[in-house]
PDB file as gemmi writes it, atoms N, CA and C in Angstrom:
CRYST1    1.000    1.000    1.000  90.00  90.00  90.00 P 1                      
ATOM      1  N   UNK A   1      -6.136  25.783-190.951  1.00  0.00           N  
ATOM      2  CA  UNK A   1      -6.769  25.944-189.739  1.00  0.00           C  
ATOM      3  C   UNK A   1      -6.485  24.607-189.011  1.00  0.00           C  
ATOM      4  N   UNK A   2      -5.956  24.830-187.865  1.00  0.00           N  
ATOM      5  CA  UNK A   2      -5.831  23.649-186.885  1.00  0.00           C  
ATOM      6  C   UNK A   2      -7.048  23.277-186.105  1.00  0.00           C  
ATOM      7  N   UNK A   3      -6.777  22.241-185.446  1.00  0.00           N  
ATOM      8  CA  UNK A   3      -7.971  21.462-184.643  1.00  0.00           C  
ATOM      9  C   UNK A   3      -8.658  22.376-183.907  1.00  0.00           C  
ATOM     10  N   UNK A   4      -7.935  23.209-183.039  1.00  0.00           N  
ATOM     11  CA  UNK A   4      -8.353  23.954-181.988  1.00  0.00           C  
ATOM     12  C   UNK A   4      -9.339  25.048-182.804  1.00  0.00           C  
ATOM     13  N   UNK A   5      -8.778  25.531-183.877  1.00  0.00           N  
ATOM     14  CA  UNK A   5      -9.674  26.413-184.602  1.00  0.00           C  
ATOM     15  C   UNK A   5     -10.889  25.802-185.129  1.00  0.00           C  
ATOM     16  N   UNK A   6     -10.742  24.715-185.751  1.00  0.00           N  
ATOM     17  CA  UNK A   6     -12.059  24.177-186.014  1.00  0.00           C  
ATOM     18  C   UNK A   6     -13.178  23.417-185.064  1.00  0.00           C  
ATOM     19  N   UNK A   7     -12.515  23.322-183.675  1.00  0.00           N  
ATOM     20  CA  UNK A   7     -13.249  23.001-182.779  1.00  0.00           C  
ATOM     21  C   UNK A   7     -14.238  24.214-182.490  1.00  0.00           C  
ATOM     22  N   UNK A   8     -13.373  25.406-182.268  1.00  0.00           N  
ATOM     23  CA  UNK A   8     -13.761  26.784-181.802  1.00  0.00           C  
ATOM     24  C   UNK A   8     -15.046  27.175-182.929  1.00  0.00           C  
ATOM     25  N   UNK A   9     -14.754  26.755-184.097  1.00  0.00           N  
ATOM     26  CA  UNK A   9     -15.980  27.338-184.998  1.00  0.00           C  
ATOM     27  C   UNK A   9     -17.048  26.613-185.004  1.00  0.00           C  
ATOM     28  N   UNK A  10     -17.014  25.125-184.819  1.00  0.00           N  
ATOM     29  CA  UNK A  10     -18.165  24.504-184.546  1.00  0.00           C  
ATOM     30  C   UNK A  10     -19.028  24.999-183.324  1.00  0.00           C  
ATOM     31  N   UNK A  11     -18.192  25.103-182.369  1.00  0.00           N  
ATOM     32  CA  UNK A  11     -18.734  25.546-180.847  1.00  0.00           C  
ATOM     33  C   UNK A  11     -19.426  26.678-180.876  1.00  0.00           C  
ATOM     34  N   UNK A  12     -19.005  27.657-181.668  1.00  0.00           N  
ATOM     35  CA  UNK A  12     -19.488  28.962-182.081  1.00  0.00           C  
ATOM     36  C   UNK A  12     -20.694  28.899-182.881  1.00  0.00           C  
ATOM     37  N   UNK A  13     -20.685  28.008-183.838  1.00  0.00           N  
ATOM     38  CA  UNK A  13     -22.002  27.688-184.787  1.00  0.00           C  
ATOM     39  C   UNK A  13     -23.068  27.139-183.840  1.00  0.00           C  
ATOM     40  N   UNK A  14     -22.910  26.358-182.866  1.00  0.00           N  
ATOM     41  CA  UNK A  14     -23.703  25.665-182.274  1.00  0.00           C  
ATOM     42  C   UNK A  14     -24.057  26.443-181.062  1.00  0.00           C  
ATOM     43  N   UNK A  15     -23.485  27.868-180.962  1.00  0.00           N  
ATOM     44  CA  UNK A  15     -24.197  28.667-179.767  1.00  0.00           C  
ATOM     45  C   UNK A  15     -23.621  28.077-178.348  1.00  0.00           C  
ATOM     46  N   UNK A  16     -22.476  27.421-178.064  1.00  0.00           N  
ATOM     47  CA  UNK A  16     -22.197  26.959-176.767  1.00  0.00           C  
ATOM     48  C   UNK A  16     -20.903  27.799-176.366  1.00  0.00           C  
ATOM     49  N   UNK A  17     -21.018  27.972-175.400  1.00  0.00           N  
ATOM     50  CA  UNK A  17     -19.651  28.623-174.421  1.00  0.00           C  
ATOM     51  C   UNK A  17     -18.818  27.544-174.355  1.00  0.00           C  
ATOM     52  N   UNK A  18     -17.557  27.967-173.849  1.00  0.00           N  
ATOM     53  CA  UNK A  18     -16.533  26.835-173.543  1.00  0.00           C  
ATOM     54  C   UNK A  18     -17.015  26.310-172.431  1.00  0.00           C  
ATOM     55  N   UNK A  19     -17.541  26.855-171.363  1.00  0.00           N  
ATOM     56  CA  UNK A  19     -17.958  26.347-170.121  1.00  0.00           C  
ATOM     57  C   UNK A  19     -19.134  25.182-170.310  1.00  0.00           C  
ATOM     58  N   UNK A  20     -20.235  25.677-171.221  1.00  0.00           N  
ATOM     59  CA  UNK A  20     -21.134  24.772-171.698  1.00  0.00           C  
ATOM     60  C   UNK A  20     -20.671  23.399-172.271  1.00  0.00           C  
ATOM     61  N   UNK A  21     -19.805  23.838-173.262  1.00  0.00           N  
ATOM     62  CA  UNK A  21     -19.461  22.381-173.835  1.00  0.00           C  
ATOM     63  C   UNK A  21     -18.472  21.465-172.968  1.00  0.00           C  
ATOM     64  N   UNK A  22     -17.539  22.287-172.197  1.00  0.00           N  
ATOM     65  CA  UNK A  22     -16.897  21.542-171.129  1.00  0.00           C  
ATOM     66  C   UNK A  22     -17.671  20.709-170.448  1.00  0.00           C  
ATOM     67  N   UNK A  23     -18.779  21.203-169.919  1.00  0.00           N  
ATOM     68  CA  UNK A  23     -19.695  20.457-168.860  1.00  0.00           C  
ATOM     69  C   UNK A  23     -20.349  19.483-169.417  1.00  0.00           C  
ATOM     70  N   UNK A  24     -20.787  19.615-170.859  1.00  0.00           N  
ATOM     71  CA  UNK A  24     -21.368  18.544-171.700  1.00  0.00           C  
ATOM     72  C   UNK A  24     -20.375  17.226-171.846  1.00  0.00           C  
ATOM     73  N   UNK A  25     -19.080  17.718-171.840  1.00  0.00           N  
ATOM     74  CA  UNK A  25     -17.938  16.362-172.155  1.00  0.00           C  
ATOM     75  C   UNK A  25     -17.414  15.864-170.786  1.00  0.00           C  
ATOM     76  N   UNK A  26     -17.811  16.698-169.813  1.00  0.00           N  
ATOM     77  CA  UNK A  26     -17.158  16.365-168.392  1.00  0.00           C  
ATOM     78  C   UNK A  26     -15.832  16.494-168.595  1.00  0.00           C  
ATOM     79  N   UNK A  27     -15.040  17.791-168.989  1.00  0.00           N  
ATOM     80  CA  UNK A  27     -13.947  18.153-168.631  1.00  0.00           C  
ATOM     81  C   UNK A  27     -13.894  19.612-168.033  1.00  0.00           C  
ATOM     82  N   UNK A  28     -12.745  20.132-167.870  1.00  0.00           N  
ATOM     83  CA  UNK A  28     -12.767  21.291-167.433  1.00  0.00           C  
ATOM     84  C   UNK A  28     -12.731  22.496-168.534  1.00  0.00           C  
ATOM     85  N   UNK A  29     -13.099  23.652-167.967  1.00  0.00           N  
ATOM     86  CA  UNK A  29     -13.158  24.741-169.106  1.00  0.00           C  
ATOM     87  C   UNK A  29     -11.757  25.051-169.578  1.00  0.00           C  
ATOM     88  N   UNK A  30     -10.888  24.999-168.509  1.00  0.00           N  
ATOM     89  CA  UNK A  30      -9.192  25.183-168.783  1.00  0.00           C  
ATOM     90  C   UNK A  30      -8.735  24.195-169.823  1.00  0.00           C  
ATOM     91  N   UNK A  31      -9.199  22.934-169.792  1.00  0.00           N  
ATOM     92  CA  UNK A  31      -9.012  21.876-170.710  1.00  0.00           C  
ATOM     93  C   UNK A  31      -9.239  22.122-171.979  1.00  0.00           C  
ATOM     94  N   UNK A  32     -10.532  22.560-172.257  1.00  0.00           N  
ATOM     95  CA  UNK A  32     -11.066  23.056-173.430  1.00  0.00           C  
ATOM     96  C   UNK A  32     -10.530  24.081-174.130  1.00  0.00           C  
ATOM     97  N   UNK A  33     -10.209  25.038-173.252  1.00  0.00           N  
ATOM     98  CA  UNK A  33      -9.312  26.416-173.591  1.00  0.00           C  
ATOM     99  C   UNK A  33      -7.849  25.958-174.245  1.00  0.00           C  
ATOM    100  N   UNK A  34      -7.240  24.952-173.336  1.00  0.00           N  
ATOM    101  CA  UNK A  34      -5.990  24.584-174.087  1.00  0.00           C  
ATOM    102  C   UNK A  34      -6.208  23.836-175.369  1.00  0.00           C  
ATOM    103  N   UNK A  35      -7.210  23.159-175.561  1.00  0.00           N  
ATOM    104  CA  UNK A  35      -7.374  22.601-176.854  1.00  0.00           C  
ATOM    105  C   UNK A  35      -7.766  23.523-177.902  1.00  0.00           C  
ATOM    106  N   UNK A  36      -8.746  24.559-177.542  1.00  0.00           N  
ATOM    107  CA  UNK A  36      -8.954  25.316-178.664  1.00  0.00           C  
ATOM    108  C   UNK A  36      -7.714  26.451-178.936  1.00  0.00           C  
ATOM    109  N   UNK A  37      -7.057  26.702-178.041  1.00  0.00           N  
ATOM    110  CA  UNK A  37      -5.735  27.581-178.188  1.00  0.00           C  
ATOM    111  C   UNK A  37      -4.609  26.892-178.777  1.00  0.00           C  
ATOM    112  N   UNK A  38      -4.645  25.697-179.097  1.00  0.00           N  
ATOM    113  CA  UNK A  38      -3.598  24.845-179.599  1.00  0.00           C  
ATOM    114  C   UNK A  38      -2.534  24.378-178.775  1.00  0.00           C  
ATOM    115  N   UNK A  39      -2.737  24.756-177.486  1.00  0.00           N  
ATOM    116  CA  UNK A  39      -1.639  24.181-176.443  1.00  0.00           C  
ATOM    117  C   UNK A  39      -1.737  22.755-176.365  1.00  0.00           C  
ATOM    118  N   UNK A  40      -2.986  22.178-176.428  1.00  0.00           N  
ATOM    119  CA  UNK A  40      -2.901  20.638-176.504  1.00  0.00           C  
ATOM    120  C   UNK A  40      -3.354  20.228-177.870  1.00  0.00           C  
ATOM    121  N   UNK A  41      -2.280  19.641-178.456  1.00  0.00           N  
ATOM    122  CA  UNK A  41      -2.329  19.195-179.860  1.00  0.00           C  
ATOM    123  C   UNK A  41      -3.457  17.944-180.139  1.00  0.00           C  
ATOM    124  N   UNK A  42      -3.133  16.949-179.083  1.00  0.00           N  
ATOM    125  CA  UNK A  42      -3.775  15.583-179.190  1.00  0.00           C  
ATOM    126  C   UNK A  42      -4.527  15.345-177.705  1.00  0.00           C  
ATOM    127  N   UNK A  43      -5.638  15.366-177.852  1.00  0.00           N  
ATOM    128  CA  UNK A  43      -6.544  14.927-176.611  1.00  0.00           C  
ATOM    129  C   UNK A  43      -7.345  13.790-176.727  1.00  0.00           C  
ATOM    130  N   UNK A  44      -7.513  12.886-175.765  1.00  0.00           N  
ATOM    131  CA  UNK A  44      -8.311  11.932-175.881  1.00  0.00           C  
ATOM    132  C   UNK A  44      -9.772  12.321-175.689  1.00  0.00           C  
ATOM    133  N   UNK A  45      -9.944  13.572-175.634  1.00  0.00           N  
ATOM    134  CA  UNK A  45     -11.459  14.045-175.466  1.00  0.00           C  
ATOM    135  C   UNK A  45     -11.907  14.678-176.896  1.00  0.00           C  
ATOM    136  N   UNK A  46     -10.978  14.526-177.879  1.00  0.00           N  
ATOM    137  CA  UNK A  46     -11.586  15.038-179.141  1.00  0.00           C  
ATOM    138  C   UNK A  46     -12.651  14.386-179.697  1.00  0.00           C  
ATOM    139  N   UNK A  47     -12.773  12.891-179.704  1.00  0.00           N  
ATOM    140  CA  UNK A  47     -13.787  12.173-180.200  1.00  0.00           C  
ATOM    141  C   UNK A  47     -15.211  12.739-179.216  1.00  0.00           C  
ATOM    142  N   UNK A  48     -15.196  12.676-178.071  1.00  0.00           N  
ATOM    143  CA  UNK A  48     -16.168  13.383-177.282  1.00  0.00           C  
ATOM    144  C   UNK A  48     -16.707  14.497-177.655  1.00  0.00           C  
ATOM    145  N   UNK A  49     -15.632  15.343-177.853  1.00  0.00           N  
ATOM    146  CA  UNK A  49     -16.093  16.882-178.231  1.00  0.00           C  
ATOM    147  C   UNK A  49     -16.721  16.957-179.380  1.00  0.00           C  
ATOM    148  N   UNK A  50     -16.334  16.236-180.582  1.00  0.00           N  
ATOM    149  CA  UNK A  50     -17.067  16.057-181.856  1.00  0.00           C  
ATOM    150  C   UNK A  50     -18.344  15.425-181.558  1.00  0.00           C  
ATOM    151  N   UNK A  51     -18.476  14.330-180.818  1.00  0.00           N  
ATOM    152  CA  UNK A  51     -19.857  13.926-180.643  1.00  0.00           C  
ATOM    153  C   UNK A  51     -20.910  14.731-179.983  1.00  0.00           C  
ATOM    154  N   UNK A  52     -20.274  15.558-178.849  1.00  0.00           N  
ATOM    155  CA  UNK A  52     -21.026  16.662-178.353  1.00  0.00           C  
ATOM    156  C   UNK A  52     -21.547  17.771-179.404  1.00  0.00           C  
ATOM    157  N   UNK A  53     -20.770  18.131-180.143  1.00  0.00           N  
ATOM    158  CA  UNK A  53     -21.136  19.149-181.156  1.00  0.00           C  
ATOM    159  C   UNK A  53     -21.737  18.538-182.484  1.00  0.00           C  
ATOM    160  N   UNK A  54     -21.839  17.339-182.491  1.00  0.00           N  
ATOM    161  CA  UNK A  54     -22.414  16.626-183.759  1.00  0.00           C  
ATOM    162  C   UNK A  54     -21.718  16.970-184.934  1.00  0.00           C  
ATOM    163  N   UNK A  55     -20.260  16.926-184.832  1.00  0.00           N  
ATOM    164  CA  UNK A  55     -19.633  17.228-185.938  1.00  0.00           C  
ATOM    165  C   UNK A  55     -18.779  15.920-186.232  1.00  0.00           C  
ATOM    166  N   UNK A  56     -18.177  16.131-187.664  1.00  0.00           N  
ATOM    167  CA  UNK A  56     -17.628  15.104-188.324  1.00  0.00           C  
ATOM    168  C   UNK A  56     -16.270  14.943-187.427  1.00  0.00           C  
ATOM    169  N   UNK A  57     -15.885  13.764-186.852  1.00  0.00           N  
ATOM    170  CA  UNK A  57     -14.622  13.551-186.309  1.00  0.00           C  
ATOM    171  C   UNK A  57     -13.523  13.695-187.403  1.00  0.00           C  
ATOM    172  N   UNK A  58     -13.515  13.028-188.551  1.00  0.00           N  
ATOM    173  CA  UNK A  58     -12.645  13.325-189.474  1.00  0.00           C  
ATOM    174  C   UNK A  58     -12.162  14.784-189.757  1.00  0.00           C  
ATOM    175  N   UNK A  59     -13.206  15.594-189.921  1.00  0.00           N  
ATOM    176  CA  UNK A  59     -13.120  16.708-190.293  1.00  0.00           C  
ATOM    177  C   UNK A  59     -12.189  17.597-189.282  1.00  0.00           C  
ATOM    178  N   UNK A  60     -12.636  17.381-187.983  1.00  0.00           N  
ATOM    179  CA  UNK A  60     -11.982  17.857-186.698  1.00  0.00           C  
ATOM    180  C   UNK A  60     -10.467  17.457-186.737  1.00  0.00           C  
ATOM    181  N   UNK A  61     -10.260  16.249-186.909  1.00  0.00           N  
ATOM    182  CA  UNK A  61      -8.917  15.796-186.909  1.00  0.00           C  
ATOM    183  C   UNK A  61      -8.043  16.058-188.024  1.00  0.00           C  
ATOM    184  N   UNK A  62      -8.585  15.777-189.271  1.00  0.00           N  
ATOM    185  CA  UNK A  62      -7.778  16.100-190.418  1.00  0.00           C  
ATOM    186  C   UNK A  62      -8.280  16.953-191.497  1.00  0.00           C  
ATOM    187  N   UNK A  63      -9.406  17.667-191.117  1.00  0.00           N  
ATOM    188  CA  UNK A  63     -10.076  18.904-191.810  1.00  0.00           C  
ATOM    189  C   UNK A  63     -10.372  18.056-193.395  1.00  0.00           C  
ATOM    190  N   UNK A  64     -11.034  16.791-193.228  1.00  0.00           N  
ATOM    191  CA  UNK A  64     -11.398  16.014-194.358  1.00  0.00           C  
ATOM    192  C   UNK A  64     -12.774  15.579-194.140  1.00  0.00           C  
ATOM    193  N   UNK A  65     -13.761  15.786-195.182  1.00  0.00           N  
ATOM    194  CA  UNK A  65     -15.106  15.486-195.298  1.00  0.00           C  
ATOM    195  C   UNK A  65     -15.908  16.855-194.706  1.00  0.00           C  
ATOM    196  N   UNK A  66     -17.229  16.429-194.544  1.00  0.00           N  
ATOM    197  CA  UNK A  66     -18.184  17.500-194.117  1.00  0.00           C  
ATOM    198  C   UNK A  66     -17.767  17.908-192.779  1.00  0.00           C  
ATOM    199  N   UNK A  67     -18.030  19.193-192.351  1.00  0.00           N  
ATOM    200  CA  UNK A  67     -17.818  19.792-191.038  1.00  0.00           C  
ATOM    201  C   UNK A  67     -18.800  19.097-190.019  1.00  0.00           C  
ATOM    202  N   UNK A  68     -20.119  19.084-190.432  1.00  0.00           N  
ATOM    203  CA  UNK A  68     -21.098  18.799-189.347  1.00  0.00           C  
ATOM    204  C   UNK A  68     -21.947  17.387-189.991  1.00  0.00           C  
ATOM    205  N   UNK A  69     -22.206  16.654-188.838  1.00  0.00           N  
ATOM    206  CA  UNK A  69     -22.987  15.316-189.279  1.00  0.00           C  
ATOM    207  C   UNK A  69     -24.175  15.699-189.887  1.00  0.00           C  
ATOM    208  N   UNK A  70     -24.914  16.615-189.278  1.00  0.00           N  
ATOM    209  CA  UNK A  70     -26.268  16.876-189.765  1.00  0.00           C  
ATOM    210  C   UNK A  70     -26.462  18.439-189.309  1.00  0.00           C  
ATOM    211  N   UNK A  71     -27.134  19.116-190.079  1.00  0.00           N  
ATOM    212  CA  UNK A  71     -27.470  20.703-189.944  1.00  0.00           C  
ATOM    213  C   UNK A  71     -28.908  20.887-189.762  1.00  0.00           C  
ATOM    214  N   UNK A  72     -29.881  19.954-189.378  1.00  0.00           N  
ATOM    215  CA  UNK A  72     -31.095  20.179-189.176  1.00  0.00           C  
ATOM    216  C   UNK A  72     -31.300  21.069-188.005  1.00  0.00           C  
ATOM    217  N   UNK A  73     -31.853  22.127-187.972  1.00  0.00           N  
ATOM    218  CA  UNK A  73     -32.216  23.186-187.020  1.00  0.00           C  
ATOM    219  C   UNK A  73     -30.905  23.975-186.624  1.00  0.00           C  
ATOM    220  N   UNK A  74     -29.854  23.960-187.437  1.00  0.00           N  
ATOM    221  CA  UNK A  74     -28.740  24.648-187.418  1.00  0.00           C  
ATOM    222  C   UNK A  74     -29.150  26.241-187.984  1.00  0.00           C  
ATOM    223  N   UNK A  75     -29.061  27.159-187.181  1.00  0.00           N  
ATOM    224  CA  UNK A  75     -29.146  28.497-187.592  1.00  0.00           C  
ATOM    225  C   UNK A  75     -28.139  29.371-187.220  1.00  0.00           C  
ATOM    226  N   UNK A  76     -27.262  29.640-188.323  1.00  0.00           N  
ATOM    227  CA  UNK A  76     -25.886  30.462-187.966  1.00  0.00           C  
ATOM    228  C   UNK A  76     -26.468  32.057-188.012  1.00  0.00           C  
ATOM    229  N   UNK A  77     -26.009  32.592-187.227  1.00  0.00           N  
ATOM    230  CA  UNK A  77     -26.359  34.144-187.165  1.00  0.00           C  
ATOM    231  C   UNK A  77     -26.496  34.365-185.656  1.00  0.00           C  
ATOM    232  N   UNK A  78     -27.337  35.215-185.248  1.00  0.00           N  
ATOM    233  CA  UNK A  78     -27.704  35.453-183.820  1.00  0.00           C  
ATOM    234  C   UNK A  78     -27.863  34.375-182.841  1.00  0.00           C  
ATOM    235  N   UNK A  79     -27.141  34.353-181.627  1.00  0.00           N  
ATOM    236  CA  UNK A  79     -27.319  33.141-180.878  1.00  0.00           C  
ATOM    237  C   UNK A  79     -28.495  33.379-180.017  1.00  0.00           C  
ATOM    238  N   UNK A  80     -29.024  32.562-179.304  1.00  0.00           N  
ATOM    239  CA  UNK A  80     -30.257  32.700-178.535  1.00  0.00           C  
ATOM    240  C   UNK A  80     -30.084  33.704-177.512  1.00  0.00           C  
ATOM    241  N   UNK A  81     -31.254  34.385-177.011  1.00  0.00           N  
ATOM    242  CA  UNK A  81     -31.037  35.588-176.128  1.00  0.00           C  
ATOM    243  C   UNK A  81     -30.270  35.127-174.780  1.00  0.00           C  
ATOM    244  N   UNK A  82     -30.555  33.816-174.509  1.00  0.00           N  
ATOM    245  CA  UNK A  82     -29.769  33.427-173.254  1.00  0.00           C  
ATOM    246  C   UNK A  82     -28.365  33.123-173.196  1.00  0.00           C  
ATOM    247  N   UNK A  83     -27.780  33.347-174.379  1.00  0.00           N  
ATOM    248  CA  UNK A  83     -26.265  32.736-174.715  1.00  0.00           C  
ATOM    249  C   UNK A  83     -25.484  34.088-174.099  1.00  0.00           C  
ATOM    250  N   UNK A  84     -24.558  33.907-173.076  1.00  0.00           N  
ATOM    251  CA  UNK A  84     -23.812  34.936-172.724  1.00  0.00           C  
ATOM    252  C   UNK A  84     -22.228  34.646-173.091  1.00  0.00           C  
ATOM    253  N   UNK A  85     -21.533  35.818-173.538  1.00  0.00           N  
ATOM    254  CA  UNK A  85     -20.385  35.661-174.006  1.00  0.00           C  
ATOM    255  C   UNK A  85     -19.555  36.444-173.032  1.00  0.00           C  
ATOM    256  N   UNK A  86     -18.264  35.790-172.985  1.00  0.00           N  
ATOM    257  CA  UNK A  86     -17.288  36.649-172.246  1.00  0.00           C  
ATOM    258  C   UNK A  86     -16.556  37.692-173.182  1.00  0.00           C  
ATOM    259  N   UNK A  87     -15.941  38.668-172.594  1.00  0.00           N  
ATOM    260  CA  UNK A  87     -15.020  39.495-173.763  1.00  0.00           C  
ATOM    261  C   UNK A  87     -14.024  38.815-174.602  1.00  0.00           C  
ATOM    262  N   UNK A  88     -13.318  37.936-173.837  1.00  0.00           N  
ATOM    263  CA  UNK A  88     -12.501  36.714-174.617  1.00  0.00           C  
ATOM    264  C   UNK A  88     -13.257  36.170-175.679  1.00  0.00           C  
ATOM    265  N   UNK A  89     -14.282  35.645-175.245  1.00  0.00           N  
ATOM    266  CA  UNK A  89     -15.030  34.855-176.407  1.00  0.00           C  
ATOM    267  C   UNK A  89     -15.567  35.720-177.622  1.00  0.00           C  
ATOM    268  N   UNK A  90     -15.934  36.791-177.376  1.00  0.00           N  
ATOM    269  CA  UNK A  90     -16.231  38.002-178.338  1.00  0.00           C  
ATOM    270  C   UNK A  90     -15.007  38.132-179.248  1.00  0.00           C  
ATOM    271  N   UNK A  91     -13.828  38.305-178.635  1.00  0.00           N  
ATOM    272  CA  UNK A  91     -12.688  38.425-179.366  1.00  0.00           C  
ATOM    273  C   UNK A  91     -12.321  37.601-180.237  1.00  0.00           C  
ATOM    274  N   UNK A  92     -12.381  36.001-179.737  1.00  0.00           N  
ATOM    275  CA  UNK A  92     -12.111  35.001-180.423  1.00  0.00           C  
ATOM    276  C   UNK A  92     -13.208  34.798-181.729  1.00  0.00           C  
ATOM    277  N   UNK A  93     -14.534  35.186-181.427  1.00  0.00           N  
ATOM    278  CA  UNK A  93     -15.371  35.221-182.546  1.00  0.00           C  
ATOM    279  C   UNK A  93     -15.070  35.928-183.507  1.00  0.00           C  
ATOM    280  N   UNK A  94     -14.456  37.199-183.197  1.00  0.00           N  
ATOM    281  CA  UNK A  94     -14.266  38.201-184.145  1.00  0.00           C  
ATOM    282  C   UNK A  94     -13.135  37.858-185.053  1.00  0.00           C  
ATOM    283  N   UNK A  95     -11.997  37.081-184.226  1.00  0.00           N  
ATOM    284  CA  UNK A  95     -11.074  36.372-185.044  1.00  0.00           C  
ATOM    285  C   UNK A  95     -11.293  35.360-186.158  1.00  0.00           C  
ATOM    286  N   UNK A  96     -12.528  34.528-185.772  1.00  0.00           N  
ATOM    287  CA  UNK A  96     -12.803  33.465-186.481  1.00  0.00           C  
ATOM    288  C   UNK A  96     -13.515  34.043-187.793  1.00  0.00           C  
ATOM    289  N   UNK A  97     -14.412  35.126-187.662  1.00  0.00           N  
ATOM    290  CA  UNK A  97     -15.075  35.801-188.413  1.00  0.00           C  
ATOM    291  C   UNK A  97     -13.904  36.360-189.485  1.00  0.00           C  
ATOM    292  N   UNK A  98     -12.951  36.952-189.058  1.00  0.00           N  
ATOM    293  CA  UNK A  98     -11.831  37.708-189.823  1.00  0.00           C  
ATOM    294  C   UNK A  98     -11.248  36.525-190.743  1.00  0.00           C  
ATOM    295  N   UNK A  99     -10.775  35.463-190.099  1.00  0.00           N  
ATOM    296  CA  UNK A  99     -10.226  34.605-190.758  1.00  0.00           C  
ATOM    297  C   UNK A  99     -11.078  33.793-191.819  1.00  0.00           C  
ATOM    298  N   UNK A 100     -12.193  33.466-191.704  1.00  0.00           N  
ATOM    299  CA  UNK A 100     -13.189  33.054-192.528  1.00  0.00           C  
ATOM    300  C   UNK A 100     -13.291  34.054-193.659  1.00  0.00           C  
ATOM    301  N   UNK A 101     -13.264  35.385-193.460  1.00  0.00           N  
ATOM    302  CA  UNK A 101     -13.553  36.288-194.437  1.00  0.00           C  
ATOM    303  C   UNK A 101     -12.352  36.337-195.179  1.00  0.00           C  
ATOM    304  N   UNK A 102     -10.940  36.249-194.666  1.00  0.00           N  
ATOM    305  CA  UNK A 102      -9.874  36.117-195.560  1.00  0.00           C  
ATOM    306  C   UNK A 102      -9.740  34.957-196.407  1.00  0.00           C  
ATOM    307  N   UNK A 103     -10.133  33.676-196.079  1.00  0.00           N  
ATOM    308  CA  UNK A 103     -10.184  32.625-196.886  1.00  0.00           C  
ATOM    309  C   UNK A 103     -11.128  32.589-197.979  1.00  0.00           C  
ATOM    310  N   UNK A 104     -12.381  33.368-197.594  1.00  0.00           N  
ATOM    311  CA  UNK A 104     -13.399  33.521-198.711  1.00  0.00           C  
ATOM    312  C   UNK A 104     -12.688  34.530-199.796  1.00  0.00           C  
ATOM    313  N   UNK A 105     -12.114  35.399-199.450  1.00  0.00           N  
ATOM    314  CA  UNK A 105     -11.374  36.445-200.269  1.00  0.00           C  
ATOM    315  C   UNK A 105     -10.427  35.554-201.297  1.00  0.00           C  
ATOM    316  N   UNK A 106      -9.620  34.681-200.568  1.00  0.00           N  
ATOM    317  CA  UNK A 106      -8.562  34.007-201.476  1.00  0.00           C  
ATOM    318  C   UNK A 106      -9.371  33.087-202.241  1.00  0.00           C  
ATOM    319  N   UNK A 107     -10.314  32.440-201.984  1.00  0.00           N  
ATOM    320  CA  UNK A 107     -11.189  31.464-202.793  1.00  0.00           C  
ATOM    321  C   UNK A 107     -11.752  32.168-203.963  1.00  0.00           C  
ATOM    322  N   UNK A 108     -12.429  33.249-203.750  1.00  0.00           N  
ATOM    323  CA  UNK A 108     -13.046  34.191-204.770  1.00  0.00           C  
ATOM    324  C   UNK A 108     -11.735  34.826-205.915  1.00  0.00           C  
ATOM    325  N   UNK A 109     -10.591  34.947-205.204  1.00  0.00           N  
ATOM    326  CA  UNK A 109      -9.559  35.209-206.065  1.00  0.00           C  
ATOM    327  C   UNK A 109      -8.798  34.102-207.149  1.00  0.00           C  
ATOM    328  N   UNK A 110      -9.274  32.878-206.566  1.00  0.00           N  
ATOM    329  CA  UNK A 110      -8.858  31.656-207.390  1.00  0.00           C  
ATOM    330  C   UNK A 110      -9.759  31.337-208.007  1.00  0.00           C  
ATOM    331  N   UNK A 111     -10.961  31.392-207.757  1.00  0.00           N  
ATOM    332  CA  UNK A 111     -12.322  31.283-208.724  1.00  0.00           C  
ATOM    333  C   UNK A 111     -12.032  32.292-209.879  1.00  0.00           C  
ATOM    334  N   UNK A 112     -11.672  33.509-209.706  1.00  0.00           N  
ATOM    335  CA  UNK A 112     -11.814  34.598-210.778  1.00  0.00           C  
ATOM    336  C   UNK A 112     -10.598  33.992-211.733  1.00  0.00           C  
ATOM    337  N   UNK A 113      -9.316  33.788-211.123  1.00  0.00           N  
ATOM    338  CA  UNK A 113      -8.248  33.449-211.932  1.00  0.00           C  
ATOM    339  C   UNK A 113      -8.690  32.123-212.716  1.00  0.00           C  
ATOM    340  N   UNK A 114      -9.332  31.235-212.069  1.00  0.00           N  
ATOM    341  CA  UNK A 114      -9.787  30.039-213.058  1.00  0.00           C  
ATOM    342  C   UNK A 114     -10.809  30.314-214.263  1.00  0.00           C  
ATOM    343  N   UNK A 115     -11.467  31.298-213.569  1.00  0.00           N  
ATOM    344  CA  UNK A 115     -12.566  31.564-214.768  1.00  0.00           C  
ATOM    345  C   UNK A 115     -11.910  32.139-216.078  1.00  0.00           C  
ATOM    346  N   UNK A 116     -10.860  33.085-215.673  1.00  0.00           N  
ATOM    347  CA  UNK A 116      -9.987  33.677-216.603  1.00  0.00           C  
ATOM    348  C   UNK A 116      -9.364  33.042-217.417  1.00  0.00           C  
ATOM    349  N   UNK A 117      -8.858  31.938-216.863  1.00  0.00           N  
ATOM    350  CA  UNK A 117      -8.115  30.769-217.317  1.00  0.00           C  
ATOM    351  C   UNK A 117      -8.845  29.918-218.562  1.00  0.00           C  
ATOM    352  N   UNK A 118     -10.135  29.878-218.059  1.00  0.00           N  
ATOM    353  CA  UNK A 118     -10.978  29.092-218.996  1.00  0.00           C  
ATOM    354  C   UNK A 118     -11.606  29.937-220.141  1.00  0.00           C  
ATOM    355  N   UNK A 119     -11.444  31.280-220.183  1.00  0.00           N  
ATOM    356  CA  UNK A 119     -12.140  32.056-221.118  1.00  0.00           C  
ATOM    357  C   UNK A 119     -10.942  32.135-222.255  1.00  0.00           C  
ATOM    358  N   UNK A 120      -9.605  32.087-221.807  1.00  0.00           N  
ATOM    359  CA  UNK A 120      -8.578  32.031-222.981  1.00  0.00           C  
ATOM    360  C   UNK A 120      -8.006  31.049-223.540  1.00  0.00           C  
TER     361      UNK A 120                                                      
END                                                                             
């Protein structure tokens, strides 16, 4: 998972639109779109984005450590009723869910293999 994907996952978990997060960090929505799409690999705004999302900067940059700094009040699931998504954001969310489902399936296969190895 690349930096842009990790950023998008946490933004989605936090129920923020690209526009809302961009406004919070004082950048344009287009700049955020370029980061999330992977077109901008290194951005001086990554620490600001991590801070705004209350996520671990090391996880964002290097996929190392915990994803979130703290998870009090974090409710994964249905977004608030005032959360509006564009068609593009809905498609992106579906891609994230599919990617996570694929990774879970791989992990389940590895776990099954390890369990079988231990039994023999």
